[in-house]
N, C-alpha and C positions, 0 to 999 in steps of 0.2 A: 420400849419402842415408842417413838414420838408420833403422835397423831397430827396430821396436817389437814387443814381445811382449805379447799380450793373453791372460793366463792365466785371466781371469774370463769365464765364458760369458755371452752376451747372451740373456736369456730374453724371450719375448713370448707373448701369448695373443691370438687373433683369432677372430672369428666366421666360420664357413663354413657357410652355410645354418643347419641346426638343430644344428650341431656347434660345439664350442669346440676350436680347434686350438692345441696347445702347441708352441712352437718354441724350439729352442736353437741359437744362431748361424745362424739362418735355415733350419734343418733341422727338419722335423716330427718330434717325438718321441712325441707322444700326441694322442689325439682323444677327446673326451667327447661323447656324444650327449645333448643337454640334456633330452629327455623322461625319461631315466633318472635324472636328479638328484632326490634326495629332499629334500635340505636343503643350504643353504650357510651356514656359520657364519664370520662375520668376527671375528677376534680382534685386539683393539687395546688399547693401554695405557689405563688407566682415565682418565687426564687428557687423552687425545687429543681434539682438537677438530674436526679435519678428517676428511672421509669418506675421503680418500686416505691415511690414516695407519695402516692395519692392519698388524700384525706378520705375519699370514698369514691365509689363508682355508682352511677345511676343507670340501671338497665330499663329501657323503655319497651314495654310490650303493648299489645293492642288496647287493652282495657285498663292497664295499671303500670306503675313504675315499681322497681325493686331497688331498694337502697342496700348497697354492700359496703359496710365500713371496712377499714384497712385490715382489721384482724380476721376477716373472713378469707383473705388470701386470693380474692377474685383477681386482683391486678397481676399477681404473680403467677400462680399455678394455672388459672383458667385462661387468662389472656395471653401470657407469654409462652405457654406450653403449645399453643396452636395458633401461632401468628399467621400462618398461611390461610387458615380458615377465616380469621377476622379480616385479613387483607382482601380475600375474595368477596366477602360479604360487604366490605366497605361501609361499615357502620360504627367505626370507632371515632369518637370525638373527644375534645379536650377543652377544659376551662379552668379558671383558677378560683380559689376560695374567696376572693374579694367579691366577685359577682354572684357566685353560686351559694345561695342561702337555702336552707331547708326550714320548713315550719317546725314549731316547737314539738309537735307530737312525733316527729321523726328523729328527735334528738334525745340523748340521755345524759345525765350528769355523771361525771367521773369523780369519785372521791367525795370531798366535802361539798356542802351546799353552794359555796361560792366558786367551786371549780368550773372549769370550762366545760361546755356541753359538746358532745361529739355525736356523730350520726350513729344510729342503731339499725340493725338489720330489720327489714320488714317490707311488706308489700303495701303500696299506697295507691288508692284509686286515682285515676287520671284527673278527675275533677279537683282533687286537692292540690295537685302540683303543676298542672298544665300552664296556668297563667304565670306561675313563678319561674318555671323552666324557660318559658318564652323570653324572659327578661335576661337570662344568662348570656354572656358573650362567649359563644361556643365556636371553636375552630375545628375544621375537619371536613370530611372524613380523612383521616391520615393515621398511619401507623406511628409508633413511638419514634422510629428512625426518621421518618419523613418530618415529623414535628420537630425533632431535634435539629435537623438540617435547616428547617425554616427559621427556627429561633436563632441559629448560628448566623444565617444570612442576614437576618434583621439586625443583629448586634454588630456587624462589621461596619466600620466607619464609612460613610458615603455610600452605603448600600442602596439608598434610594435613588442614586444617580444612574441614569440609563447610559451604560457604557457602549451601547451599540451605535450611538450617534457619532458622527464625524467630529472629532475633537480638534482637528487641525484648523488653524485660523484660515479663513478664506483669503484667497489671493486678491489683492487690490487690482482693480482694472484701471487701466490708463484711460483718461478722458479721450473721447473720440474727437478727432479733428474734423471739422465739417464745413 
């Protein structure tokens, strides 16, 4: 029998009543009470097309932030499983990875020393991230569908032109005889 070593933890997030439970290798490591959530910011690449493509999610609480990397499943199971809840709360925001940077202590290296750093799960005091998050270009609140339609409307040629204006040329008036 071949022995396998699994060095990478298995993360998951699930609903438990009004709480979001965070598990690592099937063990509960954290619990968030959803009424305490002020804002959820999904950070994804500017060219990402799918809703399940975020680099990480940042959950804003009263005294701290919680960083949810992609592997926790927060964007999928927690967010999309209860879209009506999040729509009623109107706390879902979006930004892209170009403007949304995290400090080094919120990141971990993947693989070799020169490999790219990625977000890691953890709670971060507001004092550590407030100034940084204020610099992010955040859009919302809006659901994924609303955001998708807004992006589509912006990509249409001549979308910036107001089509409600009268586009017919005005009729020339004849000079008055006097």
